[in-house]
RORO-592781 format. One record per residue: x, y, z of N, C-alpha, C, CB in turn; residue in one letter. Coordinates in steps of 0.02 Angstrom, whole numbers, plus 50000, padded with zeros to 5 digits. Last residue first. Glycine has a CB too. Example, Ala and Ser with C-alpha at 12.3 -4.5 7.8 and 13.67 -1.06 7.14 Angstrom:
REM RORO-592781
506424988850354506844994750357506455000250394507044997050286S;506604971650390506154977550390506604983550390505654977650452A;
***
This chain:
REM RORO-592781
569965444358846570225447858787570825444058760570415455158803X;568895430758891569465435058904569685438358839570035431158937X;567095429858900567735428358867568275433258885567645428258792X;566145424459029566365430758999567045429458967566405436459053X;565485414259102565575413559030565725420258996564965410458998X;565525414659236564945417859204565025418359129564845424759234X;566725407759256566115405359289565495408259255566125407159364X;567645415759191567475409259163566835406559192568045404359175X;567675426659279567445427659210567235420959178567995430959168X;568215420359392567545423259396567255424259326567575429959433X;569475417159344569025411759365568305414159367569245408959434X;569975430059326569875425759268569415419859284570555423059244X;570035434259460569605437759413569465433559351569925444359392X;570965425159511570295425359539569805428859491570295428959607X;572105428559435571805421859429571085421859455572225416659468X;572335441559483572175440459412571835433759402572805440859369X;572685438559615572105442859602571865441759529572275450259614X;573865431459594573305428159626572645431959612573425427659702X;574655441559536574505435359498573905431759527575115430759498X;574705450759642574395452659579574205446559537574855457259539X;575425443359734574735445159750574365447259687574715450859801X;576645442459665576295436459686575565437859700576635433459747X;577055455659650576845451859591576455445659609577455449959551X;576375466859776576885462059752576615457859694577115457259810X;575595482459729575585475959762576145471459735574905472559752X;575475494559663576055493559707576085486859742576075498859757X;574275493959591574905494359555575505492559600575005501259527X;573045494559648573405488159653574095488359622572995482659620X;572245505359629572675505559688573105499259695572245506259750X;571525501959516571965507759513572465507859571571545514259514X;570795491259566571305489959516571795495759510570975488659447X;569925498059652570395493159680570965491859631570025486559697X;569195505259558569615508859606570135504259637569185512159661X;568545494959493568995499359455569465503059502568585504359413X;567745490159596568305485959572568795490259532568035480259529X;566795500059606567265499159662567875495059639566925495659722X;566135497459486566465503959496566975503659553565945509459510X;565635484959515566125485659462566495492259467565785485159394X;564715488159614565295484059632565835484559579565085476759642X;563815494859532564165498559585564785494859607563695499859645X;563365484159454563705489859422564095493959473563205494259385X;562765476259554563335473659517563725479259484563105468559464X;561715484359590562245482959639562875480359605561995477959692X;560995483459471561265489859492561825488959543560705494259522X;560615470059474561095472259422561405478959440560735472659354X;559755470659583560355466559587560865468559535560175459159579X;558725479259537559135480959594559795477159595558755479659659X;557815477759434558515477359417558965479459475558665481459357X;556565479959482556725473059468557475472159454556315470459410X;556845492959607556625490359543556825483159535556905494559486X;556515506459718556735499659706556475497359639556495494959762X;557095521059780556685518459725556935511559708556695523059662X;557945521259888557295524759893556815522359839557395532259888X;559195515659882558625511059889557955514559896558735506659948X;560115525559879560015521859818559385517559822560615517559802X;560125529560012559855534059961559695530359897560345539659947X;560715518660074560045520660092559715524960039560045524160157X;562035518160014561545512760007560835515060019561715507060053X;562595532859928562585528359986561985523759981562565532360052X;563075532659755562695535259811562695530259868561965536959789X;564755531659690564085528759700563735531859760564135521159710X;565575542859597565515541059668564815538159679565645547159714X;566625542559458565945541759483565945539359554565565536859439X;567935554759458567705547859454566995547459482568185543059492X;568415569259361568115565959420567955558659405567475569659441X;569735577759315569315572459288569055568359348569715567859237X;570135594759300570015589159346569565584159312569705591559414X;570485601459187570765603759251570695598159302570405610159276X;570855597259022570485595559083570855598159144570385587859088X;570975610158897571255604658936570805603358997571985606258959X;570945622558827570785616258794571075610258830571045616358723X;571105635258875571705631158867571585624658831571995629858932X;569755639458876570265643258841570875639058826570475649358882X;569105629758953568885630958885569385635158844568215634358885X;569545617559057569765624259039569605625558966570535625159053X;568385608059151568755608759089568915616159077568355605859029X;568015595759275568085602859255568545603359195568345607059314X;566885584459351567405585459301567405592859280567295580859240X;565745583559427566345586259459566935587259412566565581759514X;565085568759360564955574959396565585577159434564355574159444X;566085562259224565695561459285565585568359317566045556659335X;566035563359044566255565559110565795563459166566325573159111X;566505554758912565915555158954566125557059024565525548358954X;567205561558759567265558058823566625559258863567895560458862X;567925563358595567355563258640567515559558704566755560058606X;568335568458440568615568058508568045568758558569155573658519X;567895558758306567675564558346567935563758417566895565358345X;568045548058220568605552658229568415559058266568895554458163X;567105538258207566995544458169567545549558179566345547358188X;567515527358281567225526158215567165532458173566535523158224X;568115532058399568435526758361568165526058290568345520158397X;567285542858445568015543558440568305538358392568335542858509X;565975538058443566145544258407566905544758395565905550358446X;566145526558525565915525958456566115532158416565145524958454X;566495532358647566985528158612566795527158539567035521258646X;565285538758677565895542658669566425538758631566175544858737X;564475527558690564345532258635564955536658623563725536558650X;565015521458804565015517958740564905522658682564475512658741X;564785531258903565465529158886565495525858818565735524258940X;563375531858901563785537858889564485535958867563805542258952X;563035518558930562845521558867563275527558851562095523558868X;563395515459059563785512459005563625515558937563665504959003X;562425524659126563145524159140563545521459080563255519659199X;561255533459020561425528659073562175527259072561025522159065X;561425551058986561325544158965561495539559023561745542558903X;561935564658993561225563058988561105556158957560855568358947X;563405567158889563035567258952562335564358941562995574458981X;564965569458821564355565358815564025564858884564515558358786X;565795582258740565665579258806564985575758802565665584758863X;567065584858624566355583658634566265579858700566045579658575X;568245596358568568085591458619567325590958624568395593158688X;568305603258450568935601358482568815595958535569255607558515X;567105596958329567295601058386567965598758416566745600958440X;567415594558154567295591658220567495596458276567675584958227X;566645606558047567265603458071567115600358139567845608658076X;565255607858030565705608257972566375604957988565805615457951X;564125596758108564605602158116565095601958057564975601758184X;563425585258088563195591158052563665597058060562515592958076X;563815575358172564175575758108563955581758066564075569258068X;562865576858270563545579058285563965579458221563885574258335X;561725571658200561735578458226562455580858237561335578958291X;562075558458170561915563058116561965570258140561225561658087X;562175553158299562775553658257562665558658200562965546658228X;560825553858336561325557558374561965558558332561495553958439X;560285544958243560065551958243560555556358280559385552558274X;560875533058281561035535958215560835543258210560685531858160X;560325531458411561045531958400561215535258334561365525058403X;558835542158408559205536058425559945536958408558905529958387X;558135556758485558485553658430558805547158453559015558458400X;556655556458584557375556958579557635553758515557715553658641X;555345553458592555505560358573556245561558568555205565158623X;554855537458528555235541558574555335548558547555905538358588X;554215528158455553865534458465554255539258508553195533258496X;554885516058455555035520758401554695527458409554835517858336X;554315508458557554955511858568555075517258516555515506958567X;553005504658624553115507358557553745511758562552495511558531X;552655490258719553055496258711553085498258637553775495258738X;551535482058836551825483058770552205489758767551265482958715X;550835469958934551285475758936551625476358868551815475058994X;549235464558980549765464258930550175470658934549455463358858X;548935461359155548795464859093549385463959044548665472459106X;549405456359272549135451559224548975454759157548505448259252X;550205458759410550255461459342550025455959293550985463859326X;549405461459565549685456659517549665459759448549295449959519X;549795472759690549395471859629549745466859584549285478759593X;549655476759859550005472659810549535471259751550255465959842X;549525493159923549175486959904549575483359850548465488559878X;550035505659948550025500860002549695494259986549685503860060X;549995511959823549585514459878549495509259933548905516759852X;550575497459748550325504259736549865506259792549975504659667X;551765486159705551405488859762551215496059748551825488259827X;551705472459588551935479059610551515481259669551905484259553X;552265458059504551845460959558552135467659577551815456159620X;553105454759404552455451259406551995453959461552565443859416X;554095464059289553915462559359553215459559361553965468859403X;554615467059161554255460859173554105459059245554635455359144X;555135478859119555615473359128555275466959151556135475359178X;554045487359119554355485659056554795479559062554755491459029X;553895488559258553375485259219553645483159151552765489759210X;555065495559289554945489059319554425485159279554715489859392X;554865507459220555415503159200555305496159228556085506059225X;553765512759292553695511059221554245506359198553705517259179X;554345515359415553835510059410553745507959337553165512459440X;556125518059403555435520259401554965514259396555315525159343X;557405512959391557145514059458556425516359460557565519059493X;557855521159242557995515759289557735517659358558745514159292X;556515528459145557155528859180557235523159230557215535559216X;555855525358996555725523759066556395523559103555335517059073X;555285534758856555845532058894555645531058967556455536658889X;553655530358788554215534858802554725531458846553955541358835X;552545522658786552715526258724553285531158734552095529958697X;551815507758840552315512958853552535515958787552925510058891X;550245501958881550675503458825551155509158843550265505358762X;549365489058948549735495058967550265496158913550065494459039X;547765481958925548445482958899548735489358930548455483258822X;546595469358986546855476158978547565476258950546835479859045X;546275456559013545975459458954546285466258937545225460258964X;546845453159135547205451259074546885453959010547245443759070X;546945464159268546465461359220546825459659155545885466259207X;547825471059348547675464059366547205460559317547385463759435X;547905484259304548465479659293548275472359305549025481459339X;546835493059334546845489559270547385484159263546945494559217X;546905500159454546255497459434546295492859373545775503059419X;548245503859460547965499959515547315496559493547845504359576X;548325511859346548685505559349548395500959403549435506759361X;547555522559389547325518559333547695511959329547415522459268X;548355527459493547665525059508547415520659451547185531159519X;549475531159421549545525759470548855523059491549925528359532X;549075541959345549195535659311549235529859360549825535959270X;549035553459422548425549459417548545542659384547905553259379X;550665554859506550095557059468549535551859463550305558859400X;552205545559482551765550159519551155551359477552135556859537X;552865536659402553135537759469552725542659511553845540259464X;552625533459270552195530359321552445531559392552145522959310X;553215540159170553615534759199553255531459258554285537459222X;552265549859138552465545159087552875539359113552845548559036X;550995551859268551605553659232551825548059185552165555259282X;549595554559153550285555959175550365553359247550445563659172X;548635545259033548715548759096549455549559114548355544959152X;547365539658934548035542658931548115546858994548135547058866X;546415526058897546555530758951547275533158944546435527459022X;545125520158796545835521958798545925527258852546085524558728X;543955506958839544155513858824544905514458820543875518658876X;542455497658873543155497858850543335504858825543275492658794X;541425501659014541505501458941542245501658922541125507258908X;541265503559150541495496959127541625496659052540985491759146X;541745516459252541405515059189541685508559160541475520959138X;542565519059354541905516359372541495514559311541525521459414X;543655524959298543725518059319543075514959343544245517559373X;543095537759275543375533859219543415526459238544085536459201X;542765543259397542225540759355542485536459297541805546459327X;543965548359444543685542359475543155539159431543375544159544X;544045559759361544555554559358544295548059387545185556659396X;542965567359403542995565059333543495559359325543175570959286X;543365569959534542755566159521542745563359450542135570559533X;544475578059515544565571459546543965567059532544675572059621X;544425586659355544275585859426544415578759450543555587859440X;544785583859218545155588659260545045587259334544945595859243X;544855575559067544665575059138545105579659179544725567759163X;544185576358914544735579258952544525579559025544925586358926X;543805565058789543585567758853544205570158892543195562358894X;543275562858626543855564358668543605567758731544375568858629X;542275560958533542295556458591542965556958628542185549258568X;543135567458388542525565658424542665560458480542005562858376X;544675576858417544265572258378543645570558419544655565858359X;546285585358409545615584558436545195580158389545275591458447X;547475590058355547505585858415546815585258449548015588658465X;547295598258246547695592158237547705587658298548385593858219X;545775604658197546235604558253546625597958250545845605158322X;545495612258036545435606658083545955607258138545535599958046X;545645621357934545145622757986545045617158035544505624457954X;546655619957849546025617057828545465617957879546115609657814X;547695625057922547445629157867546775626557841547955629357810X;547945614058005547665620158033547355624657979548195624058072X;548525605457913547905603557946547555609657975548045598258001X;549685612657884549195611557831548515609557860549435606057783X;550365611858006550135618357982549605617657927550725622457956X;550695598358009550225600958058549945607758036550555601558127X;551615598257902551005594157899550485596757947551175586857915X;552655606857944552245608557886551595604657884552635607357822X;552665608558127552955606758063552445608058007553175599258062X;552585622058248552315616258213552675614958147551565617358199X;553155633858300553405627358322553165621458279553205626258394X;552555645658267553285645358261553565638558281553595650758303X;551155643458270551445647958221552195647258213551285654858239X;550705635558375550825632358310551205636858262550175630258280X;550395638858504551095639558484551235637158413551535635958532X;549125636058549549305643158542549995644158511549285646458609X;549085622458558548635625658510548825632958498547915625158535X;550005620458662550155617858595549715621458542550035610158592X;549255626158765549895629158746550095626858676550455627258797X;548185617158772548055624158752548695627758732547705627958809X;548855605858817548525605758752548395612858727547865601658755X;549205609258946549735609158895549435609058825550185603058905X;548005607459013548275614259007548795614558952548575616659074X;547945593559000547405597658972547645604858963546775597459017X;549065589659073549035588359001548505592558967548905580958988X;548655593759201549245596759170549235595759095549885593959201X;547575585359227547465592559221548045596159187547345595659290X;547285570659152547855574459180547705581859172548525572559145X;546715559959060546605561159131547215564259162546425554559167X;545895558858920546525561758942546425563859015546755567858897X;545075545558848545095549958906545805552358917544825546358969X;544095540758714544775542158736544745547258793545215544858676X;542975528458648543115534358689543845534758710542665534258752X;542655523858478542935522158543543115528458583543555517558535X;541965523758359541825529158405542125527958474541065530058412X;542265512258284542515518758262542435524458312542175520758199X;542475497658290542325501858348542555508958334542675499158412X;542745491758171542305488058217542095492458276542665481758243X;543675499958108542975500258086542495496658133542915497158017X;544915508158136544615503158181543865502958165544735504958258X;545215517458042545665511758047545425506458097546355514158067X;544645529357986544235523558003544655517058007543675522657952X;545315541057972545425536057920545055529457933546165534657912X;544945547758088544785550758024544835545757967545245556658010X;545465539158188544745540058181544565542958113544495544758236X;546845539958163546515533458166545765534158155546655530058233X;547065553758176547155550558110546805543758108547895549658095X;546825555058313546405558858265546455555658196546625566258263X;547875547458361547195544758368546705548558323546955545258442X;548975555858332548915549358300548195546758303549385544258333X;548685566858415548785567858343548695561258305549485570758329X;548705560658538548075563458514548105564658438547905569958550X;550085557758544549585552358544548915554758517549505549458614X;550595570758551550755566558494550255560858488551475563758500X;550115574758676549875578258617550025574258553550195585158612X;550825566058761550095565858759549825569058695549795569358820X;552155570258740551945563658718551185563158713552215558358765X;551985584958780552355582058724552065575458701553075581158743X;551615583658942551845588658895552255585258841552255594258930X;551355572359011550805576958999550975582058946550595580359064X;551935556858959552115563358984551575568358963552815565558957X;550895542858991551195547458943551365554058977550725548658883X;550295526758996550655531859035551025536458987551155528559086X;548845520958939549465523558911549765528658959549355526658841X;547815507258935548075512458979548765514558953548125509859053X;546415501158865547115502558848547335508458891547205504158772X;545315488758930545525495758927546255496158905545425499258996X;544405475458843544845478458892544965485858882545505474958891X;543765466958755543375470258807543785473758859542935465458839X;544475462458649544395457758706544055461058766545075455058726X;544415473658568544085467458546543995462558603544495464258491X;545235482958633544505483958635544135477658615544305489658588X;546485477158601546275477958671545525478758676546615483958703X;546525477658462546585471158495546355471558568547295468658491X;546405491758440545895487058416545925480458453545975485858341X;547575497058499546915499158522546385493958503546725506058493X;548555490658422548535489658495547845491458522549085493858530X;548235495458294548225488258307548185486858382548855484958278X;548445509058309547765506658294547705499258309547595508058220X;549825509158326549395511158382548685508658371549415518758390X;550185505058197550375501058254549945502658314551115502058271X;549675515558119549425508758109549585504258168549715505758045X;550455526158170549725526458174549425519458167549435531058120X;551725522558135551555522558206550795522658215551865528658242X;551565512057986551655518358021551515517558096551205523857992X;552405496457953551885501357942552035507557982551195498557959X;553315490958080552985488258019552365492458006552805480558028X;554645500358139553925499158144553675496558078553545505658164X;556125496458215555805497658150555075495758154556165493758094X;556595504358365556305498458332555975500358266555795495058378X;558005514758363557295513858376557025508058334556905520358361X;559555507958415559155510858362558415509858379559325507758293X;560705511858549560195507858515559875511758458559665505558565X;561485519758629561695512858621561195508658581561795509758689X;560965532358646561595531758611561835524658601562105535458647X;559815537958697559765531858657560395530758617559155532258610X;560425548858770559915544458800559855537758763559235547958800X;561435558258761561555551558733561035546558757562255549058750X;561815575858727561465570358761561595563758726560715571658765X;563325585658727562735582658695562465576758735562895580558625X;564245599658710563985595358764563335592358737563865599358832X;565635604758617564935602558616564795598258677564775598658550X;566725617858563566555612558610565805610958605566745614558683X;566775626258454567405623658482567275617558526567765629158523X;565715624858312565805625558385566505623158403565265621458423X;564545626158176565215627058204565195627558281565535633458176X;563205622758137563775621758092564455621858127563765626958040X;561865612858195562295618658205562945617558167562425619958281X;560235607358138560945606458152561295613158163561285602558096X;558655604758209559075608758165559805608158186558845616258166X;557515591158212558045594958245558485598558194558485590358288X;555935594158128556535590158140557075594358173556795587058074X;554495601258213554985601158159555575596558178555235608258144X;553035592758276553655596558284554095596058222554035594158345X;551875585158228551825591858259552475595858256551605591158331X;552715569258232552145573558216552185580058255551485569958229X;554435566858186553905566858236553315570958212554175569458304X;555545566058103554885564258076554355563258130554935557958035X;556815561958224556595564658160555895562158142557085562958104X;556875566358394556815561058345556545564058280556345555358371X;557925579358464557295576258445557375570758394556845581458418X;559015579958599558965580258526558355576258504559605577458493X;559045590258736558825583658712558675584158638558185581258752X;560505600658725559865598958756559685591958734559315604058736X;561755603558671561235600758627560545600858658561415593758607X;562685617458684562345612558725561745609958686562125615558795X;564205623258622563505621658606563265616258654563435619358532X;565345636658630565135630258656564395629258642565285629558731X;566715645958573565995644358564565855637358589565795645158489X;567765658658635567635651658624566885650758616567915647358684X;568925672058616568245669558612568235661958602567855672958556X;569955683358705569895677058668569175674458672570385671758695X;570045694258790570115695358718570065689158676570755698558704X;569755689058914570435691258899570555691858824570945686358929X;568375680758847568775681958908569495683658888568755675758955X;566795676558791567375680858780567725682158846567175687458746X;565785664658709566065666958773566715670758760566195660958821X;564295660558640564935663558623565205666958685564865668658563X;563285646458640563565651758680564235654058651563655649558754X;561795639258590562465641158567562695647058609562475642858491X;560755626558634560985633158654561705634158630560935634158731X;559285619158566559995618758582560235625858594560405615158525X;557625618658633558165622158596558835619358615558145629558610X;555835617158629556495614658649557035617758604556525606958645X;554535620658592554965625758620555665623558638554655628558679X;553945604758614553735611458596554185616558631552985612558614X;555375594058598554765596058633554575602958607554865595958711X;556385591858503556225586758554555545587858586556765586758608X;556935600858408556425595958388556245590658439556645592658328X;557785611358418558105604658421557575599158415558495603858486X;558045627358361557535622158369557855615258365556985622958315X;559165637158454559035633658391558545627958403559695630958360X;559685652658517559275646858528559085643758461558635648658569X;561235660258554560715659058505560345652658524561005658658432X;562215673158638561905666558632561425666358574561545664658696X;563655680158724563125680658673562835673558663563405683558605X;564595687158854564135681758833563655683958779563745679258894X;565385697958896565675691258897565245685958862565785689158968X;564615709458888565255709158852565515702158846565765713558887X;562955702358872563445706658906564095706158866563545704658982X;562105696658777561875697858845562305703058881561875691358885X;561635697358615562205699058658561935700758727562625704858629X;560945684858514560815689958564561445691158606560205687958609X;560465679158358561035679958403560905686058448561705680858363X;559085669058325559315675958330559885676358380558735680658351X;558445656558323558875658558267559105665858269558505657458203X;556895658758413557415654658382557825658858333557095648658345X;556655672158534556475667958477557055663558455556245672358417X;556545672158714556855674458652556655669758596557625674758659X;556025677158880555985672958820556285676358759555265671058807X;556365674759045556425679758992556485675958926557045684559003X;555805671959209555875669359141555885675159090555305664559124X;555525676559334556215677459310556305675359237556695673459354X;554275672959369554375680059353555075681359326554265684259415X;554365659859407554125661259340554225668559320553385659359335X;554695659759540555245659059492555005660559421555525651959496X;553425660859603553885666559603554435665959550554205667359671X;552875648159590552545653859558553025659759552551925655959598X;553785640959667553695639259597553365644959559553285632759589X;553555646959791554215647659759554185645959685554725643259794X;552235642859813552385649959809553055651159774552385653159879X;552385629059824552005631759768552165639159758551245630759779X;554095625559877553375626659887553045629159823553255631559944X;555295612159869555095619159864554335619559867555365622459799X;555435599659924556035603159901555895610559893556295600159834X;554455596760074554535597260001555165601159983553915600459969X;554785586260208554795593160186554895593460110555365597060222X;554935573460246554255575660234554215582860212553835574660297X;556235571660278556045569560210555335571660193556115561960202X;556295574260410556465579760365556275578060293557205581460369X;556125562660475555515566360461555655572360417555185568460525X;557345557460508557085555660443556465559660424556935548360440X;557555560860642557835565060590557555563660521558585564260589X;555965558560731556605556160707556875560860653556555549060681X;554705561460765555225565060801555925563160778555155563960875X;553915552860693553895559960674554405564060711553205562760686X;553745539660709554405541760689554435549260675554625537960628X;552555532960733552915535660790553615538160773552965530560843X;551805529160628552315524360649552725526960708552785522660592X;550995540160609550685533760622551185528660649550365531060559X;551925550060578551545550660640551235543960659550995555960633X;552375545260455552845545860511552475546260577553295551960501X;551225546360378551495539760392551975539960451551845536860330X;551125560460374550585556460405550835549560423549985555860358X;552285563460304552195565960371551665562060409552015573460370X;552005557560181552555554960222552505557260294553225557260192X;550895565560142550815558360151551365555460195550815554760082X;551505578060132550945577160179550845569760194550295580160150X;552405575360031552655577260097552115576360150552895584560096X;551525572959925551955567559949552235569160019552525566359900X;550935585759912550525579959927550945574259956550165577559864X;552065593459880551675595059940551245589059961551225601159928X;552445587459760552885587259818552505588559882553455592359810X;551355590859679551485583759694551935583159755551815580359634X;551525604859675550915601959703551015594659723550335602459653X;552745605959610552685608459678552075605459713552635616159679X;552355600659486552875597259525552845599459598553565598659496X;551445610359445551215603559457551715599759500551095599859391X;552315620959429551775621559478551505614659496551215626059453X;553105615759326553405617359391552875618059445553815623759387X;552205613959217552575608359246552835609859316553145606459201X;551645626759188551215620959202551605615759242550955617959137X;552765634359167552275636659216551795631059235551885642659188X;553375627359065553665627159132553175629559185554305631459135X;552595631058956552555624158980552845623559050552915619458932X;552965644458942552275642758954552205635658982551865643358889X;554355643258917554125646958976553395644958993554165654558963X;554345636258798554645633158857554405636758920555415633358853X;553765645758713553395639658729553685636158790553405634858669X;554795655858708554135657258738553755650958756553715661258689X;556415649058761555925650958710555255652358744555855645458657X;557505656658886557215651058850556755653658796556825646358898X;558315660759035558275662158964558035655958926558955664558937X;558015668659176558005661859151557835662459077557485657359190X;558995681659259558515679259208558575671859195558605683059144X;559225681259441559395683159373558885680559324560085680559354X;559095677259571558625682359547558795684759476558635688259595X;559285664659693559395666759624558865671859603559385660659576X;559065659759824559305666559814559415668859743559915667359849X;558445647959851559125648759877559435655559861559575643359849X;557275649159781557245649059854557925650259886556945642459879X;557815647759651557515654159673557495654559749556805654759644X;558185634459659558695639459646558445646359666558905639459571X;556915629059673557385628559729557955633659721557675621459735X;556385631859545556095635059605556545634559666555425631959621X;557285623559467557305630859462556965634359521556975633059397X;557245609959462557525612959523557575620559518558195610059538X;556705606159336556345604759398556605607859461556315597759409X;557195606659207556955612859237556745612159310556375615459198X;557585593959169558005599659148557815606059184557945600659073X;556665585359214557365583359225557845588659198557495576659191X;555475591459171555685592359241556415590259252555235588359286X;555495600359015555435594159053555775594759122555745588259015X;555705611958939555305612358999555285606059041554605614158982X;557405615758882556685614358872556355613258940556585608258826X;558575623158912558485620058846557765618258831558915613758841X;558925638258985558505632358991558375629458922557835634059027X;560165647059073559885645259008559505638659015560445644758953X;560385659459191560205652459181559905651759111559685650059236X;561635670759253561155668759201561015661359206561425670559131X;562335672759375562115678459335561565676659285562695681459299X;562455667659542562365665559473562065671359434561915659059467X;562435671559673563005673759633562975671259561563645671659665X;561375665259733561345672559727561895675259682561395675759795X;561795652059740561275653859692561255661359681560595651359717X;563595650959753562925651559782562425653659729562925656659841X;564545639259655564425645959682563725646159711564515651459627X;564595626059608565165628659645565085635859671565755628459602X;563305614659644563495620359602564025624259640562865624859584X;563935598959708563535605059714563755610259663563585607859786X;563985583459616564295588759654563815594659659564965590959623X;563045568659635563185574559596563495579959641562535577259562X;563335551059645563245557559677563395563159628563685558159740X;562515538559549563105542359567562915548959599563555543559505X;561255532959535561825528559544562435532359570562005525259478X;559605535059577560245538559573560805533459583560285544359626X;558095530859493558655528959535559255533359523558835521759522X;556905544159464557105537159464557715536059509557255534859393X;557625559959428557035555759431557255548459428556535557459373X;558255575859475558375568759462557725564959471558925565959509X;557915591159393557795586759451557955579559431557065587459477X;559005603959322558495598759322558475594559385558605594359265X;559365616459253559385615459326558845610259341559265622159367X;560275623359114559795618759144559895618159219559845611859111X;561745630459134561335627959079560925622259107561775625559017X;562245644859223561995637959225561635636459160561525636859285X;563645655359253563095653459210562905646159223563285654459135X;564435669859309564275662959325563625660959289564205661859402X;565715681359265565025679159257564965671659271564775680659186X;566955686759257566635686659323565905684459320566685693559355X;567515675659137567645681959170567365681759240567345687859131X;566435662659154566795666459103566885673559130566415666459035X;565975646859203566235653159228566635656459172566685652059292X;564595636059196565135639459160565325645759198564915641159087X;563835620359228564055626959253564625629659212564255626459328X;562365610659204563065612159186563215619259208563185611159110X;561205597959225561445604359251562185605059233561335604859328X;559885586059231560375589859190560555596559222560085591059120X;559185575159286559525579959329560025584259293559875576359383X;559425558859205559035564559229559455569159273558415562259267X;560305548759168559865551659117559525557959141559335546559098X;562085547559198561395546559218560955550359169561275548959292X;563315551859166563245544659174562555542859203563805541759219X;562635566059225563285563559201563315556159218563885567559232X;561645574359276561505570259217562155567959184561075574059165X;562595588759340562095583459342561965580259275561455586159370X;563875595759323563535595259387563065589259389563145601659402X;565405600159255564825595759248564525594459316565025589159213X;566045615859208566005610559258565355606759250566075613359330X;567155625759118566535621859115566575616459168566435618759043X;567925641959122567885634959142567185632159133568105634259215X;569055653859099568445651459067568395643959078568445653158990X;
***
C-alpha cells in the first residue's frame, strides 16, 4: 500500500497523487500546471490504461485539467466526484481545450511567419488534448453525494465531504484494505475560506491515519477588511466611477465571478453607491455565463443558509438590474467601444488567457481605470506581475504601459488562510500519524509543515514530487529532492520576479553542494564557510 506524490509539490498548481493498494491503482486529481514551473514532476508510475479509479476534489483546472489527456492516453475507469463538480468540469475542460486549440493555431502561424515550422519546436503548436477528447472524458464521470460512505471494491471505500472552496468541492476520505489491514487517508483538496457567500464553511473530518493537505496561504493571514467585503468593493467601484474610469476585475469564471455578483447585488439593493446606483456590470466570459446556470441549479445541496433564505424570498442571489452577460465576440468588443464608466468582470482570474487580456489591453494605460484582483495569482502569471508592480506589459505583441490603479482584495480568497488551515487539521480527534503538506509555493509548504510540527505537535513534512510512502508500514520508501526545471522550460512564462526565482533555484543547487561537501578537506570547508558568511554579511543576513 503506497502513496506517491506526482504534482503540486512545493508548487501551487498541477495537483496529482497516486495510490497503489493491492492490485488497484488510484489517482487523486489530475491537474494542469499554470504559471511558472520551478520543479520537475515525475510521471505517473503506471500507464493510464492501468489506472482503476480517479477521484476529483473539485473542478478547477489545476486539479482537473489533464483528465482529457489521461483519457487520450487510455484511461477508461470512473472519475468520482460530486454532481456540481461534474457540471463545472464540463464547462472548464471544454473551454480549456478550446483555448489550447486557439493558442496552438497562433503558435503554428507564428512559426510559419518566422520560418521555424520545420523545427522541432513546432511540436509546441500541438494542443495537449483536443475538444473531442475533452468531450469524451466527460462520459467517465460518476457522481456521488456528500457524507455517504461508498464501497467501490474490496480494497477501497470512500466518502466525499464538503470542503467549502468551490461549488461541489470535496475533501476525499479513503479507507484502504490490503492483506487484512486497513488504513485511512484524507485528501483535503483546496480548503475553503470561512464565511464565504453562497457556500457552506469547510466541514472537518474527525479521524485519519494520514492526511494530504493544501497550504496555498499557509504563510499568511488574509488581510483584515475594514467593514465588510461588500463595503470595500463598493468603495473601489465608487472611487473608480467617480473619476470616470472602468473597474476591470480578472476573476475565475467558476466561483469567484459568482461571489462578485452576490456582493454587487447587495451593493445595489442597499444603495451603497447613491451617486451612481444604476452602474452597469458586464460579465464577459461565456464560461462564466454557463457557470452561473450551474450555480442556480445547485443551490439545494451546496448553498449556505443566507443564500437559501434569499431564494426562499423569490430573489436570485447572483442577479440584479443592469447586469449584462456577454457571450459573443461582438458583445465583448462592444464593451470596450462604450465610453461610459462600468464594471467589467472577465476570465481568466490570473490573466493568462481568455478575454480579460483584451480588457487589460484597452484599460491598463488609463490612470482613471482600476484593475482589482480578488483571487490568488500564481507565480509567473500576468496577474502576479501586475500585482508585483510591473510598469509595462506586452499583450498580443503590443507594449502596454501600466498606468491604471492596481488593487487587491486578498481577504476574498476562496482558500483558507494559515489560521483556517490550522483549524481544519486540528479538527481531527487525534493527530494523524503523518501529514503531508502540498499545493503551496516552495518555502510556504516547508514553513507550514514546520509550523504544524513545532507549534502544534502534528507530524508533518512537505514532499517533493517523486516522494513515496509505505502506508502500511508508516515509513518513507523514498524522499525525493526538488529538481529544478531546465532553463528553457522555466522561461516560458516570464515575470517581474524572474531574478528571485533564479535565486531560489541557485539556493536549491547550493543545498546539493553542501550535501556533497562532507568529504572535503577541513581547509576547503573553512574557506567555503567564510565565503558563505561574507555573502550573508554583504546582504545583511544575520548568522544563526
